[in-house]
N, CA, C and O atoms as a GROMACS GRO file, in nm:
protein
  452
    1MET      N    1  -5.813   4.804   1.034
    1MET     CA    2  -5.889   4.837   1.153
    1MET      C    3  -6.033   4.795   1.128
    1MET      O    4  -6.111   4.871   1.071
    2ALA      N    5  -6.069   4.677   1.170
    2ALA     CA    6  -6.201   4.621   1.142
    2ALA      C    7  -6.309   4.683   1.230
    2ALA      O    8  -6.418   4.714   1.181
    3ASP      N    9  -6.281   4.702   1.360
    3ASP     CA   10  -6.378   4.760   1.452
    3ASP      C   11  -6.363   4.912   1.453
    3ASP      O   12  -6.266   4.967   1.402
    4HIS      N   13  -6.462   4.977   1.512
    4HIS     CA   14  -6.454   5.122   1.525
    4HIS      C   15  -6.351   5.156   1.634
    4HIS      O   16  -6.344   5.087   1.735
    5PRO      N   17  -6.273   5.261   1.613
    5PRO     CA   18  -6.174   5.301   1.713
    5PRO      C   19  -6.243   5.358   1.837
    5PRO      O   20  -6.356   5.406   1.831
    6SER      N   21  -6.172   5.352   1.948
    6SER     CA   22  -6.225   5.405   2.073
    6SER      C   23  -6.227   5.558   2.069
    6SER      O   24  -6.161   5.619   1.985
    7ALA      N   25  -6.302   5.616   2.160
    7ALA     CA   26  -6.307   5.763   2.170
    7ALA      C   27  -6.168   5.817   2.203
    7ALA      O   28  -6.130   5.923   2.154
    8ARG      N   29  -6.095   5.746   2.283
    8ARG     CA   30  -5.959   5.789   2.319
    8ARG      C   31  -5.867   5.790   2.196
    8ARG      O   32  -5.788   5.882   2.179
    9LEU      N   33  -5.879   5.688   2.112
    9LEU     CA   34  -5.798   5.682   1.990
    9LEU      C   35  -5.838   5.794   1.893
    9LEU      O   36  -5.751   5.856   1.830
   10LEU      N   37  -5.968   5.821   1.881
   10LEU     CA   38  -6.013   5.931   1.796
   10LEU      C   39  -5.963   6.065   1.849
   10LEU      O   40  -5.924   6.152   1.771
   11ALA      N   41  -5.963   6.082   1.980
   11ALA     CA   42  -5.911   6.206   2.038
   11ALA      C   43  -5.761   6.219   2.009
   11ALA      O   44  -5.714   6.328   1.977
   12GLY      N   45  -5.687   6.109   2.018
   12GLY     CA   46  -5.545   6.111   1.984
   12GLY      C   47  -5.523   6.147   1.839
   12GLY      O   48  -5.426   6.215   1.805
   13TYR      N   49  -5.612   6.100   1.754
   13TYR     CA   50  -5.607   6.133   1.610
   13TYR      C   51  -5.626   6.284   1.591
   13TYR      O   52  -5.552   6.347   1.515
   14CYS      N   53  -5.724   6.339   1.659
   14CYS     CA   54  -5.750   6.483   1.648
   14CYS      C   55  -5.636   6.567   1.705
   14CYS      O   56  -5.608   6.676   1.655
   15GLN      N   57  -5.572   6.516   1.807
   15GLN     CA   58  -5.463   6.588   1.871
   15GLN      C   59  -5.329   6.563   1.803
   15GLN      O   60  -5.227   6.618   1.843
   16ARG      N   61  -5.331   6.481   1.701
   16ARG     CA   62  -5.210   6.446   1.626
   16ARG      C   63  -5.103   6.387   1.717
   16ARG      O   64  -4.985   6.422   1.708
   17ARG      N   65  -5.146   6.296   1.805
   17ARG     CA   66  -5.055   6.234   1.900
   17ARG      C   67  -5.033   6.085   1.873
   17ARG      O   68  -4.979   6.015   1.958
   18LEU      N   69  -5.074   6.038   1.758
   18LEU     CA   70  -5.060   5.896   1.726
   18LEU      C   71  -4.929   5.871   1.653
   18LEU      O   72  -4.872   5.960   1.591
   19LYS      N   73  -4.884   5.748   1.663
   19LYS     CA   74  -4.767   5.708   1.585
   19LYS      C   75  -4.809   5.700   1.438
   19LYS      O   76  -4.928   5.689   1.407
   20ALA      N   77  -4.712   5.707   1.350
   20ALA     CA   78  -4.740   5.713   1.206
   20ALA      C   79  -4.828   5.597   1.160
   20ALA      O   80  -4.923   5.618   1.084
   21ALA      N   81  -4.798   5.476   1.204
   21ALA     CA   82  -4.876   5.360   1.161
   21ALA      C   83  -5.020   5.369   1.210
   21ALA      O   84  -5.113   5.335   1.136
   22GLN      N   85  -5.039   5.415   1.334
   22GLN     CA   86  -5.174   5.431   1.387
   22GLN      C   87  -5.251   5.538   1.309
   22GLN      O   88  -5.367   5.520   1.274
   23LEU      N   89  -5.183   5.648   1.282
   23LEU     CA   90  -5.244   5.758   1.209
   23LEU      C   91  -5.291   5.713   1.071
   23LEU      O   92  -5.403   5.743   1.030
   24LEU      N   93  -5.205   5.642   1.001
   24LEU     CA   94  -5.240   5.595   0.867
   24LEU      C   95  -5.357   5.496   0.870
   24LEU      O   96  -5.449   5.505   0.789
   25ALA      N   97  -5.353   5.402   0.965
   25ALA     CA   98  -5.461   5.304   0.976
   25ALA      C   99  -5.594   5.372   1.010
   25ALA      O  100  -5.698   5.341   0.953
   26LEU      N  101  -5.588   5.465   1.104
   26LEU     CA  102  -5.710   5.534   1.145
   26LEU      C  103  -5.760   5.625   1.033
   26LEU      O  104  -5.881   5.636   1.012
   27ASP      N  105  -5.669   5.689   0.962
   27ASP     CA  106  -5.708   5.774   0.851
   27ASP      C  107  -5.779   5.692   0.743
   27ASP      O  108  -5.880   5.736   0.688
   28ASP      N  109  -5.726   5.574   0.712
   28ASP     CA  110  -5.792   5.486   0.615
   28ASP      C  111  -5.931   5.446   0.662
   28ASP      O  112  -6.026   5.446   0.584
   29HIS      N  113  -5.942   5.412   0.790
   29HIS     CA  114  -6.071   5.370   0.845
   29HIS      C  115  -6.172   5.484   0.836
   29HIS      O  116  -6.285   5.464   0.790
   30VAL      N  117  -6.131   5.603   0.881
   30VAL     CA  118  -6.222   5.718   0.883
   30VAL      C  119  -6.266   5.755   0.741
   30VAL      O  120  -6.379   5.798   0.721
   31ALA      N  121  -6.176   5.739   0.645
   31ALA     CA  122  -6.211   5.771   0.507
   31ALA      C  123  -6.325   5.683   0.457
   31ALA      O  124  -6.402   5.724   0.370
   32LYS      N  125  -6.336   5.562   0.509
   32LYS     CA  126  -6.439   5.467   0.464
   32LYS      C  127  -6.560   5.459   0.556
   32LYS      O  128  -6.664   5.405   0.517
   33CYS      N  129  -6.548   5.512   0.677
   33CYS     CA  130  -6.651   5.489   0.779
   33CYS      C  131  -6.726   5.618   0.815
   33CYS      O  132  -6.671   5.705   0.882
   34GLY      N  133  -6.849   5.628   0.772
   34GLY     CA  134  -6.931   5.745   0.802
   34GLY      C  135  -6.959   5.762   0.950
   34GLY      O  136  -6.968   5.874   1.000
   35ILE      N  137  -6.972   5.651   1.021
   35ILE     CA  138  -6.998   5.658   1.165
   35ILE      C  139  -6.882   5.727   1.236
   35ILE      O  140  -6.903   5.814   1.320
   36CYS      N  141  -6.761   5.689   1.202
   36CYS     CA  142  -6.644   5.748   1.268
   36CYS      C  143  -6.620   5.892   1.224
   36CYS      O  144  -6.572   5.973   1.302
   37ARG      N  145  -6.654   5.926   1.100
   37ARG     CA  146  -6.644   6.066   1.057
   37ARG      C  147  -6.738   6.152   1.140
   37ARG      O  148  -6.702   6.262   1.181
   38GLU      N  149  -6.859   6.102   1.166
   38GLU     CA  150  -6.954   6.175   1.250
   38GLU      C  151  -6.901   6.189   1.392
   38GLU      O  152  -6.913   6.294   1.454
   39ARG      N  153  -6.842   6.083   1.444
   39ARG     CA  154  -6.784   6.090   1.578
   39ARG      C  155  -6.673   6.193   1.583
   39ARG      O  156  -6.661   6.268   1.681
   40LEU      N  157  -6.592   6.198   1.479
   40LEU     CA  158  -6.484   6.296   1.473
   40LEU      C  159  -6.538   6.438   1.467
   40LEU      O  160  -6.484   6.528   1.532
   41ARG      N  161  -6.642   6.459   1.390
   41ARG     CA  162  -6.700   6.593   1.379
   41ARG      C  163  -6.745   6.644   1.515
   41ARG      O  164  -6.741   6.764   1.542
   42GLY      N  165  -6.786   6.553   1.600
   42GLY     CA  166  -6.831   6.591   1.733
   42GLY      C  167  -6.718   6.632   1.826
   42GLY      O  168  -6.740   6.709   1.919
   43ILE      N  169  -6.599   6.581   1.803
   43ILE     CA  170  -6.489   6.614   1.894
   43ILE      C  171  -6.386   6.709   1.835
   43ILE      O  172  -6.310   6.769   1.910
   44VAL      N  173  -6.381   6.724   1.705
   44VAL     CA  174  -6.278   6.808   1.642
   44VAL      C  175  -6.281   6.952   1.691
   44VAL      O  176  -6.176   7.002   1.730
   45PRO      N  177  -6.396   7.022   1.692
   45PRO     CA  178  -6.391   7.162   1.735
   45PRO      C  179  -6.339   7.178   1.877
   45PRO      O  180  -6.259   7.267   1.903
   46THR      N  181  -6.384   7.094   1.967
   46THR     CA  182  -6.341   7.102   2.105
   46THR      C  183  -6.192   7.073   2.118
   46THR      O  184  -6.119   7.150   2.180
   47VAL      N  185  -6.149   6.964   2.060
   47VAL     CA  186  -6.008   6.926   2.069
   47VAL      C  187  -5.921   7.029   2.000
   47VAL      O  188  -5.817   7.068   2.054
   48GLY      N  189  -5.961   7.073   1.881
   48GLY     CA  190  -5.882   7.172   1.809
   48GLY      C  191  -5.865   7.301   1.886
   48GLY      O  192  -5.756   7.358   1.890
   49ALA      N  193  -5.972   7.346   1.949
   49ALA     CA  194  -5.964   7.469   2.027
   49ALA      C  195  -5.872   7.452   2.147
   49ALA      O  196  -5.793   7.541   2.178
   50LEU      N  197  -5.882   7.337   2.214
   50LEU     CA  198  -5.798   7.313   2.330
   50LEU      C  199  -5.651   7.300   2.292
   50LEU      O  200  -5.563   7.353   2.360
   51VAL      N  201  -5.624   7.230   2.183
   51VAL     CA  202  -5.485   7.214   2.137
   51VAL      C  203  -5.429   7.350   2.100
   51VAL      O  204  -5.316   7.382   2.137
   52SER      N  205  -5.505   7.429   2.028
   52SER     CA  206  -5.460   7.562   1.986
   52SER      C  207  -5.431   7.649   2.108
   52SER      O  208  -5.328   7.717   2.113
   53LEU      N  209  -5.520   7.648   2.204
   53LEU     CA  210  -5.502   7.728   2.324
   53LEU      C  211  -5.378   7.683   2.401
   53LEU      O  212  -5.298   7.766   2.444
   54ARG      N  213  -5.361   7.552   2.418
   54ARG     CA  214  -5.246   7.499   2.492
   54ARG      C  215  -5.116   7.539   2.424
   54ARG      O  216  -5.023   7.586   2.491
   55ILE      N  217  -5.107   7.521   2.295
   55ILE     CA  218  -4.984   7.553   2.223
   55ILE      C  219  -4.958   7.703   2.227
   55ILE      O  220  -4.844   7.745   2.244
   56SER      N  221  -5.061   7.782   2.211
   56SER     CA  222  -5.044   7.927   2.217
   56SER      C  223  -4.994   7.971   2.354
   56SER      O  224  -4.907   8.058   2.365
   57MET      N  225  -5.048   7.910   2.458
   57MET     CA  226  -5.004   7.944   2.593
   57MET      C  227  -4.858   7.902   2.615
   57MET      O  228  -4.780   7.975   2.675
   58GLU      N  229  -4.822   7.784   2.568
   58GLU     CA  230  -4.686   7.735   2.584
   58GLU      C  231  -4.586   7.827   2.513
   58GLU      O  232  -4.475   7.848   2.561
   59ARG      N  233  -4.626   7.879   2.400
   59ARG     CA  234  -4.536   7.964   2.322
   59ARG      C  235  -4.553   8.112   2.353
   59ARG      O  236  -4.474   8.195   2.307
   60GLY      N  237  -4.657   8.146   2.430
   60GLY     CA  238  -4.683   8.287   2.458
   60GLY      C  239  -4.732   8.362   2.336
   60GLY      O  240  -4.709   8.482   2.324
   61GLN      N  241  -4.800   8.293   2.245
   61GLN     CA  242  -4.848   8.355   2.122
   61GLN      C  243  -4.996   8.383   2.132
   61GLN      O  244  -5.072   8.309   2.195
   62ALA      N  245  -5.037   8.490   2.069
   62ALA     CA  246  -5.179   8.520   2.056
   62ALA      C  247  -5.235   8.436   1.943
   62ALA      O  248  -5.164   8.405   1.847
   63ALA      N  249  -5.362   8.400   1.952
   63ALA     CA  250  -5.425   8.317   1.849
   63ALA      C  251  -5.420   8.382   1.712
   63ALA      O  252  -5.414   8.312   1.611
   64GLY      N  253  -5.423   8.516   1.705
   64GLY     CA  254  -5.421   8.587   1.579
   64GLY      C  255  -5.291   8.576   1.502
   64GLY      O  256  -5.285   8.618   1.387
   65GLU      N  257  -5.187   8.521   1.562
   65GLU     CA  258  -5.058   8.509   1.494
   65GLU      C  259  -5.054   8.391   1.398
   65GLU      O  260  -4.957   8.376   1.323
   66HIS      N  261  -5.155   8.308   1.399
   66HIS     CA  262  -5.160   8.191   1.312
   66HIS      C  263  -5.260   8.215   1.200
   66HIS      O  264  -5.363   8.279   1.222
   67PRO      N  265  -5.230   8.165   1.081
   67PRO     CA  266  -5.328   8.180   0.973
   67PRO      C  267  -5.453   8.097   1.002
   67PRO      O  268  -5.444   7.989   1.061
   68GLY      N  269  -5.566   8.148   0.961
   68GLY     CA  270  -5.691   8.074   0.977
   68GLY      C  271  -5.704   7.965   0.873
   68GLY      O  272  -5.625   7.957   0.779
   69ALA      N  273  -5.805   7.881   0.889
   69ALA     CA  274  -5.827   7.770   0.796
   69ALA      C  275  -5.850   7.822   0.654
   69ALA      O  276  -5.808   7.758   0.557
   70ASP      N  277  -5.917   7.937   0.642
   70ASP     CA  278  -5.941   7.992   0.508
   70ASP      C  279  -5.809   8.031   0.440
   70ASP      O  280  -5.793   8.012   0.320
   71ARG      N  281  -5.716   8.085   0.517
   71ARG     CA  282  -5.586   8.123   0.462
   71ARG      C  283  -5.505   7.998   0.426
   71ARG      O  284  -5.437   7.996   0.324
   72LEU      N  285  -5.513   7.895   0.509
   72LEU     CA  286  -5.443   7.769   0.479
   72LEU      C  287  -5.500   7.707   0.351
   72LEU      O  288  -5.425   7.651   0.271
   73LEU      N  289  -5.631   7.716   0.332
   73LEU     CA  290  -5.693   7.661   0.211
   73LEU      C  291  -5.644   7.735   0.086
   73LEU      O  292  -5.616   7.672  -0.016
   74VAL      N  293  -5.632   7.866   0.094
   74VAL     CA  294  -5.580   7.945  -0.017
   74VAL      C  295  -5.438   7.901  -0.049
   74VAL      O  296  -5.399   7.893  -0.166
   75TYR      N  297  -5.360   7.872   0.055
   75TYR     CA  298  -5.222   7.823   0.037
   75TYR      C  299  -5.223   7.686  -0.032
   75TYR      O  300  -5.147   7.664  -0.126
   76VAL      N  301  -5.308   7.596   0.015
   76VAL     CA  302  -5.317   7.461  -0.043
   76VAL      C  303  -5.358   7.468  -0.190
   76VAL      O  304  -5.307   7.393  -0.272
   77GLU      N  305  -5.448   7.558  -0.221
   77GLU     CA  306  -5.497   7.572  -0.358
   77GLU      C  307  -5.404   7.656  -0.446
   77GLU      O  308  -5.435   7.684  -0.562
   78ASP      N  309  -5.289   7.696  -0.391
   78ASP     CA  310  -5.187   7.771  -0.464
   78ASP      C  311  -5.241   7.902  -0.522
   78ASP      O  312  -5.214   7.937  -0.637
   79ARG      N  313  -5.318   7.974  -0.438
   79ARG     CA  314  -5.376   8.100  -0.482
   79ARG      C  315  -5.312   8.222  -0.415
   79ARG      O  316  -5.367   8.331  -0.421
   80LEU      N  317  -5.195   8.203  -0.352
   80LEU     CA  318  -5.123   8.316  -0.290
   80LEU      C  319  -5.020   8.370  -0.387
   80LEU      O  320  -4.965   8.296  -0.469
   81ASP      N  321  -4.992   8.500  -0.377
   81ASP     CA  322  -4.883   8.554  -0.458
   81ASP      C  323  -4.750   8.506  -0.398
   81ASP      O  324  -4.748   8.446  -0.290
   82ALA      N  325  -4.641   8.531  -0.467
   82ALA     CA  326  -4.511   8.476  -0.429
   82ALA      C  327  -4.468   8.519  -0.289
   82ALA      O  328  -4.414   8.438  -0.213
   83VAL      N  329  -4.490   8.644  -0.254
   83VAL     CA  330  -4.447   8.694  -0.123
   83VAL      C  331  -4.529   8.629  -0.012
   83VAL      O  332  -4.472   8.579   0.086
   84ASP      N  333  -4.662   8.629  -0.026
   84ASP     CA  334  -4.747   8.567   0.076
   84ASP      C  335  -4.721   8.417   0.088
   84ASP      O  336  -4.724   8.362   0.198
   85ARG      N  337  -4.694   8.353  -0.024
   85ARG     CA  338  -4.664   8.210  -0.022
   85ARG      C  339  -4.535   8.184   0.056
   85ARG      O  340  -4.528   8.090   0.136
   86GLU      N  341  -4.434   8.267   0.035
   86GLU     CA  342  -4.307   8.252   0.107
   86GLU      C  343  -4.326   8.275   0.257
   86GLU      O  344  -4.269   8.202   0.339
   87LEU      N  345  -4.404   8.376   0.293
   87LEU     CA  346  -4.433   8.401   0.435
   87LEU      C  347  -4.505   8.282   0.498
   87LEU      O  348  -4.472   8.240   0.608
   88MET      N  349  -4.604   8.230   0.426
   88MET     CA  350  -4.679   8.115   0.478
   88MET      C  351  -4.589   7.993   0.491
   88MET      O  352  -4.595   7.922   0.591
   89THR      N  353  -4.506   7.968   0.392
   89THR     CA  354  -4.414   7.853   0.395
   89THR      C  355  -4.319   7.865   0.514
   89THR      O  356  -4.294   7.767   0.584
   90THR      N  357  -4.266   7.984   0.536
   90THR     CA  358  -4.176   8.007   0.650
   90THR      C  359  -4.248   7.980   0.781
   90THR      O  360  -4.193   7.915   0.871
   91HIS      N  361  -4.371   8.029   0.793
   91HIS     CA  362  -4.448   8.006   0.915
   91HIS      C  363  -4.475   7.856   0.935
   91HIS      O  364  -4.459   7.804   1.045
   92LEU      N  365  -4.515   7.790   0.828
   92LEU     CA  366  -4.544   7.646   0.838
   92LEU      C  367  -4.420   7.564   0.875
   92LEU      O  368  -4.431   7.465   0.948
   93ASP      N  369  -4.306   7.605   0.826
   93ASP     CA  370  -4.181   7.535   0.860
   93ASP      C  371  -4.151   7.542   1.009
   93ASP      O  372  -4.089   7.450   1.064
   94ALA      N  373  -4.194   7.649   1.076
   94ALA     CA  374  -4.159   7.669   1.216
   94ALA      C  375  -4.272   7.635   1.314
   94ALA      O  376  -4.245   7.617   1.433
   95CYS      N  377  -4.395   7.626   1.267
   95CYS     CA  378  -4.510   7.616   1.358
   95CYS      C  379  -4.574   7.477   1.355
   95CYS      O  380  -4.636   7.439   1.256
   96LYS      N  381  -4.558   7.404   1.462
   96LYS     CA  382  -4.616   7.268   1.472
   96LYS      C  383  -4.768   7.271   1.467
   96LYS      O  384  -4.830   7.183   1.407
   97LEU      N  385  -4.828   7.370   1.529
   97LEU     CA  386  -4.974   7.379   1.529
   97LEU      C  387  -5.027   7.393   1.387
   97LEU      O  388  -5.119   7.322   1.346
   98CYS      N  389  -4.968   7.484   1.311
   98CYS     CA  390  -5.015   7.506   1.174
   98CYS      C  391  -4.981   7.388   1.083
   98CYS      O  392  -5.054   7.360   0.988
   99GLN      N  393  -4.871   7.320   1.111
   99GLN     CA  394  -4.838   7.199   1.035
   99GLN      C  395  -4.946   7.094   1.057
   99GLN      O  396  -4.989   7.028   0.962
  100ALA      N  397  -4.990   7.079   1.180
  100ALA     CA  398  -5.096   6.982   1.211
  100ALA      C  399  -5.227   7.022   1.144
  100ALA      O  400  -5.298   6.938   1.088
  101GLN      N  401  -5.260   7.151   1.150
  101GLN     CA  402  -5.383   7.197   1.086
  101GLN      C  403  -5.375   7.179   0.934
  101GLN      O  404  -5.474   7.146   0.870
  102MET      N  405  -5.257   7.202   0.878
  102MET     CA  406  -5.238   7.184   0.734
  102MET      C  407  -5.256   7.037   0.696
  102MET      O  408  -5.320   7.007   0.594
  103ALA      N  409  -5.201   6.947   0.775
  103ALA     CA  410  -5.217   6.804   0.747
  103ALA      C  411  -5.365   6.765   0.750
  103ALA      O  412  -5.411   6.689   0.664
  104TRP      N  413  -5.437   6.816   0.847
  104TRP     CA  414  -5.580   6.788   0.859
  104TRP      C  415  -5.655   6.843   0.737
  104TRP      O  416  -5.740   6.775   0.680
  105LEU      N  417  -5.622   6.965   0.698
  105LEU     CA  418  -5.687   7.028   0.583
  105LEU      C  419  -5.656   6.952   0.455
  105LEU      O  420  -5.745   6.930   0.373
  106LEU      N  421  -5.532   6.911   0.437
  106LEU     CA  422  -5.495   6.835   0.316
  106LEU      C  423  -5.572   6.704   0.310
  106LEU      O  424  -5.614   6.662   0.202
  107ALA      N  425  -5.590   6.638   0.423
  107ALA     CA  426  -5.666   6.513   0.426
  107ALA      C  427  -5.811   6.538   0.385
  107ALA      O  428  -5.869   6.458   0.311
  108LEU      N  429  -5.869   6.647   0.431
  108LEU     CA  430  -6.007   6.679   0.394
  108LEU      C  431  -6.017   6.712   0.246
  108LEU      O  432  -6.112   6.670   0.179
  109VAL      N  433  -5.921   6.786   0.193
  109VAL     CA  434  -5.922   6.822   0.051
  109VAL      C  435  -5.909   6.697  -0.034
  109VAL      O  436  -5.979   6.683  -0.135
  110ARG      N  437  -5.821   6.605   0.005
  110ARG     CA  438  -5.803   6.481  -0.071
  110ARG      C  439  -5.930   6.398  -0.072
  110ARG      O  440  -5.960   6.333  -0.172
  111ARG      N  441  -6.004   6.399   0.038
  111ARG     CA  442  -6.128   6.322   0.044
  111ARG      C  443  -6.233   6.383  -0.049
  111ARG      O  444  -6.317   6.311  -0.104
  112ARG      N  445  -6.229   6.514  -0.067
  112ARG     CA  446  -6.322   6.582  -0.157
  112ARG      C  447  -6.299   6.546  -0.301
  112ARG      O  448  -6.392   6.541  -0.380
  113GLU      N  449  -6.173   6.521  -0.335
  113GLU     CA  450  -6.135   6.495  -0.475
  113GLU      C  451  -6.174   6.361  -0.519
  113GLU      O  452  -6.149   6.324  -0.634
   0.00000   0.00000   0.00000
């Protein structure tokens, strides 16, 4: 991806609506491009909130039923006890929203390393 992606493509990236090849190409680009990371920072909170609200409404779930980013980070860092880890794993297996948030978090953690 030589040029910067469009705002529409970045929004699709945030909404996790891209095909695998697009996602990988855009992820590689964003990892190297500070301009696009800044553009993403500007749209992620808005898009994330809207996606979360839409999915919660579709499922009839309250927002509090999902683990927060801090809880997902503890899971990623393997700092949960066996029972909490099993509960989190079960939730992640069933919840598309949390799977998407986990993928986003893992990408951020990998960039930190």
